[in-house]
C-alpha positions, 0 to 999 in steps of 0.5 A, a space after each residue: 209694396 210697403 204702404 206710405 208712412 202715416 205716422 212717420 213709420 214705415 208700413 207694409 202689406 205683410 201679415 201682422 199677428 192680428 191676421 189668424 195668427 199666421 205672422 210667426 209662421 210668415 216670418 220664419 218660412 222667410 228666414 228659411 227661405 233667406 238661409 237656404 236659397 240666395 235667389 230669395 234674399 233681400 239684396 245686401 243680405 250676408 248669409 254664411 255658408 253654413 246657412 247663419 244670418 246675423 239678426 241686425 242684418 236681417 232687420 236691416 235688410 227686411 225686417 224694419 221694411 216689414 214693419 217687424 221688431 228684432 222680438 218678432 223676428 226672434 219669436 217667430 224663429 223660437 216658435 217654429 225651431 223645431 219641424 213636427 217630427 221634433 227634428 231642428 229647423 233653426 239654431 240661435 247663438 251668438 257671434 264672436 262680437 255677441 250678435 245674435 245669430 240664426 243658422 238655417 239648417 238643412 232641409 230634411 229629406 222628403 222621407 226617412 228611412 222610417 217613414 217609407 211606404 213598405 
């Protein structure tokens, strides 16, 4: 639950960058959940069938309430754009109106052919 504003800006109990640098991971994981699982999305957040979310919508429905800026969200997506094996987790682009869009790519299989136990 957000804390009451003390300086005119909404605050939240969400982790910030100063707390062990975990905020960007938390932000990117939240975006993944929103893109993949409709039950995890904030009410009102629209996601296309391919997992695309407009950043302006993410900020309106979730980011501002968490005390985040658009820059925070985009930096987290960029920082965690790749899985540990180098495959893409996110794609960043724009829609026909020029708004920034983040596409959450489908979940990887638990084991790829090269990682199975033999």
